[in-house]
Residue, then its C-alpha position, 0 to 999 in steps of 0.5 A: m487482500s488476505l495475502l497482504t501484510v499489515r504494512e503492505c495494506e498501509i502501502l496500498v492505501a497510500l498508493g490509493d491516495c496517489l502518493q509517491n514513494t518518498a511521501i509513502a516512506s515519510r508517512c510510514h517512517i520507512t526508507e524509500r527502498t523499503v517502500k519499493k520492495h513493498v510495492a513490488s511485493i504488492f504487485c506480485k501478490l495481487e498480480i498487477s503491474s501498475r500503480a494505477e491498478a493498485a490505486v483502483i484496488a485501494t479505492c474499491r477496497k478502502r474500508e477493508l484495507q483500513a480495517t487491517r491497518c495498525p490502530s496507529g495507522h494514518 
């Protein structure tokens, strides 16, 4: 998890909540295109290839991910 930025951790948590890119963009106040870039970066850094894998990681590491998110995180 230390490879991920704070924003990427927020996106990973959202993936764990099974949110689509449009919902993630709304939650994080960013564009859908930016979400796609973050998702691609997360996949690369964690060496995964699907949202399902990301969701499993997010669920298993939720407490750690929440600790790295900004205090104003959701």
